C-alpha positions, 0 to 999 in steps of 0.5 A: 715692670716697665717703669723704673724712673722715680721708683725705689730700689733696695740693694744688699751687697751694694758696695762691690760686684753685682750690687755696685753695678745694680746701683749704678744701673738704677741711677741711670734709670733715675731710680731712688736707691737704698744701698746696704752693705756690711763693709762701711768704706765700700758703702761710703764710696758708692754712696758718694758716686751716686750723690755726685750724679744727683741721685736720691740715695740712702746708705745703711750698713747692714749684716743681712744674716741678722734679722733685726738689721734687715728689718732696720734696713726696710724701716729706713727705706720706708722712712726715707722714701715711703715705698720700695719697688725693687729689692736685690737680695744680693749679698753673698760670701764664699768658702771652698774646700773638702766638705769634712774640712769645713768648721762649724764657723765656716758653715754658720758664716756662709749659711748666715749670709747666703741663705738667711740673708735672702730669707730675711730679705724675702720675708721682710720686703715681700710683706712690705711690698704688699703693704705698699700695694694697699696704698697704691693701686698701680703698685708694681714690685719685683724681687731679685735673688742672686743665686749662682749656676752652682745652684744647679750643679755639684762640684768638688770643693764647693759643698758650702757654697753649692748648698747655699745656692741650691737653697736660693734656687728652691726658695726663689722658685717657690716665691715665684709660685706663691706670688702667682698663686695669689695674683700678687702685684709683685714678681721675682727673678733668679740670677744664676751667674757662673764665673764673673769677677765680683770680689766674692773670692775675697769675701773673707775680708768681711768675716765677723770676728765671732766666726773666726776662720781656721788655718786654711787646709791644702784643699781650701787653698787650692780651691781659692786658687782655682776660683780666682783663676776661673774668675779672671778668665771670664769675659762676662762682667758684673756690669753685663749682669746688671744690664741683663737683670734690669732687662729681665725685670722689665720683661718679667723674666725669671731665670737670668744666666751669665753663661748659657753654655753652662746649662749643658752641665745642668742637663748632664746632672739632671740626666743622672738624676732621671736615670738614677745614675751615680753623679757624673764627673763635672770635669769630663769635658775638661779633665785637665781642670781635675788634674790641675786641681789635684796638683794644686792640692798636692802643692799646697799640702807640701807648704 
């Protein structure tokens, strides 16, 4: 897709992080923008920012884990703009800690947003784009799913998040293959950021009341601390990711990485798989991180 001006972008998780930067970048490219977020006040602020720039914008409060709300988002976009060209299935949340300490509600919440949210977005908007293409012989569509480098790795205290992001990697690769099988006028990309400041470490602020969070364990507190520490130290911004992503859309590029150097960890994991070796130590090149993590867990357990 080489032309963005006048085309319509739908962005979930648009109130903060990557979603906000996708929206601002789309505005610079003179796109029409449909904003979706579960957090109403964040949605209000980004809508106001875009409207002040003269952007044609529609804001829809949406919990992507709910199929009917994603369908309502698609219906609203079509009612307002008559077509959708680019979809960012971007909304995501995070929960960390020892796998056996997570509650059923933890799993339901994170799987609902990170996996079902993308499934709903892919299923609903791909079909919608095919309908748009029937009406426009020059139609071009693109779907962007936000995964993570965690979709290629397995690390301590990251069971729920890693599971969801592995699912998104597989889903998006399958989407790519299916679209190319039928020579669709739609392409797709997969974003695999590493540690980038986005606000996802505070995602519990949007946790629904019907999936309450239990009192945090020592491992969950330690994991939260370590994630925030890693994010703060990142030299890559959400704006950088937005620029990389729009370049990838323009060039029909599938994989989008924030930290290509982290692919060495992916190679190590694949080597273990191919050689039928037990999973290796993800901290073998940085043992101080494992020590820090264990010390932080012990510290939190004492409080």
